[in-house]
C-alpha positions as CSV (number, residue, x, y, z in Angstrom):
1,M,6.9,5.0,-22.3
2,S,3.4,4.3,-20.7
3,E,1.1,7.6,-19.3
4,N,1.9,7.8,-15.6
5,L,-0.6,8.7,-12.9
6,T,-1.7,11.5,-11.1
7,I,-2.0,10.8,-6.6
8,D,-5.5,12.4,-7.6
9,F,-6.6,10.2,-10.0
10,I,-6.0,7.4,-7.8
11,Q,-7.7,8.4,-4.9
12,K,-10.5,9.4,-6.8
13,Y,-10.5,5.6,-8.2
14,I,-9.7,4.6,-4.8
15,E,-12.9,6.7,-2.4
16,S,-15.4,5.5,-6.1
17,N,-14.5,2.0,-6.0
18,F,-14.3,1.0,-2.1
19,K,-16.9,2.1,0.4
20,G,-16.4,2.5,4.3
21,L,-13.1,4.1,4.0
22,V,-12.0,6.6,6.0
23,Y,-8.8,9.1,4.3
24,K,-5.5,9.7,6.4
25,F,-3.4,13.0,5.3
26,T,-1.3,12.8,7.3
27,Y,3.1,13.9,6.9
28,K,2.0,13.4,2.7
29,E,1.0,10.5,2.7
30,H,-2.5,9.9,2.4
31,S,-4.4,6.5,4.0
32,F,-7.3,4.3,3.5
33,F,-8.0,2.7,6.5
34,Y,-11.7,0.5,6.2
35,N,-14.0,1.9,9.2
36,P,-18.0,1.4,7.8
37,D,-19.2,2.2,11.3
38,R,-16.5,4.5,13.1
39,V,-16.7,2.5,15.6
40,L,-12.5,1.2,15.6
41,K,-9.9,4.5,16.5
42,N,-8.4,4.9,12.8
43,G,-9.8,1.6,11.2
44,V,-8.0,-1.3,9.4
45,Y,-5.4,0.5,6.7
46,F,-6.3,-0.7,3.8
47,C,-4.0,1.3,1.5
48,T,-1.5,4.2,1.4
49,V,-0.5,6.6,-1.1
50,K,3.1,8.3,0.3
51,E,4.7,11.5,-2.0
52,N,7.5,11.6,0.5
53,D,10.6,9.7,2.1
54,G,10.6,9.7,5.8
55,V,13.8,9.3,8.1
56,N,13.4,5.3,8.5
57,D,11.3,5.3,4.8
58,K,14.4,6.4,2.5
59,A,14.3,3.2,-0.3
60,S,12.3,3.7,-3.2
61,N,13.3,8.2,-3.1
62,L,10.4,9.5,-3.7
63,N,11.8,12.7,-3.1
64,R,11.9,13.1,-6.5
65,K,10.0,15.3,-8.7
66,G,6.1,13.4,-8.9
67,V,6.8,10.0,-7.5
68,F,4.7,8.5,-5.1
69,R,4.7,5.0,-4.1
70,L,1.0,2.8,-3.9
71,S,1.0,0.2,-1.1
72,C,-1.1,-2.6,-0.1
73,S,-1.5,-5.0,2.0
74,L,-2.7,-8.8,1.6
75,C,-3.2,-12.0,3.5
76,D,-0.3,-14.4,3.6
77,Q,-1.6,-16.4,0.5
78,D,-1.6,-13.8,-2.2
79,Y,1.5,-12.3,-1.1
80,Q,3.6,-15.7,-1.1
81,K,1.8,-16.2,-5.1
82,L,2.9,-12.8,-6.2
83,F,6.8,-13.2,-4.3
84,G,7.5,-16.0,-2.5
85,Q,8.0,-16.4,1.9
86,K,8.1,-12.5,3.3
87,P,11.3,-11.5,4.6
88,K,12.2,-10.8,8.1
89,K,11.5,-7.7,9.4
90,A,14.3,-5.2,8.9
91,L,16.2,-3.0,11.2
92,K,15.2,0.6,11.8
93,G,16.6,2.5,8.6
94,E,16.8,-0.5,6.8
95,V,15.0,-2.6,4.7
96,V,13.8,-5.7,3.6
97,N,16.5,-8.3,2.4
98,L,15.6,-8.9,-1.3
99,N,16.8,-8.3,-4.6
100,Y,15.0,-5.5,-5.3
101,D,16.1,-1.3,-6.8
102,F,12.7,-0.5,-4.2
103,S,12.9,3.0,-6.2
104,M,12.2,1.6,-10.0
105,L,9.4,3.6,-10.8
106,D,5.9,0.8,-12.2
107,F,6.6,-1.8,-11.0
108,I,5.2,-4.4,-8.7
109,M,7.1,-5.1,-5.8
110,P,7.3,-6.3,-2.5
111,H,7.5,-2.8,0.0
112,P,10.6,-1.9,1.4
113,I,9.5,-2.1,5.1
114,Y,6.8,-3.8,5.7
115,A,7.3,-7.0,3.3
116,Y,7.5,-8.8,6.1
117,M,3.4,-7.9,6.9
118,G,2.6,-8.3,4.0
119,Y,2.0,-5.5,2.2
120,I,3.4,-4.8,-2.0
121,C,3.3,-1.6,-3.7
122,I,4.2,0.4,-7.2
123,N,6.2,3.8,-7.6
124,S,4.4,6.1,-10.1
125,P,2.0,3.4,-12.1
126,S,1.4,4.3,-15.8
127,R,-2.4,2.9,-16.2
128,K,-1.4,-0.9,-17.9
129,N,0.2,-1.7,-14.2
130,F,-2.3,-0.4,-12.4
131,E,-4.8,-1.9,-13.9
132,I,-3.3,-5.0,-12.7
133,F,-2.8,-3.4,-9.2
134,K,-6.4,-3.1,-8.9
135,N,-6.3,-7.0,-8.3
136,Y,-4.3,-6.5,-5.7
137,L,-6.4,-3.4,-4.0
138,G,-8.9,-5.8,-4.1
139,L,-8.2,-8.5,-1.9
140,S,-6.6,-6.0,0.2
141,Y,-9.7,-4.6,0.5
142,Q,-11.0,-7.9,1.6
143,K,-8.6,-8.5,4.2
144,A,-8.8,-5.7,5.8
145,I,-12.8,-6.2,6.3
146,K,-12.2,-9.6,7.7
147,T,-9.9,-8.3,10.2
148,Y,-12.4,-5.2,11.1
149,Q,-14.9,-7.6,11.4
150,K,-12.6,-10.2,13.8
151,R,-11.6,-6.6,16.3
152,I,-15.3,-5.0,16.4
153,V,-16.5,-8.7,17.6
154,V,-13.9,-8.8,19.9
155,L,-15.2,-5.1,21.6
């Protein structure tokens, strides 16, 4: 089995490779926002690393020792290339209606809650699968830049 990476390793990769980010740590979730000029209150979500289950987010079973979930958002076209049509929004406390074991480790899949918004995730990635996921982080970063640019024009 491949070596699983640490949150620190992934965080350092993100901070070294993507500029203009704002980092926030709340409730064991590392959130990265694109906000280069700090014009927006928080910025635009780029990606997150979540370390524990939440009240309405338990499908990934993140309360296991050493397990975390890396997530990012793709544009509709990129999401559909990977997984087909986005699912409908789940009811509060439930997961999206897709045939995945959202607790599976080291597997790129739709996000159990936010797939309807184009989010994808991987739980505790190995080095090999993180190399693949880096491509999706790049796409997510480009999406965040475009969204940011649209929002600041409105200001």
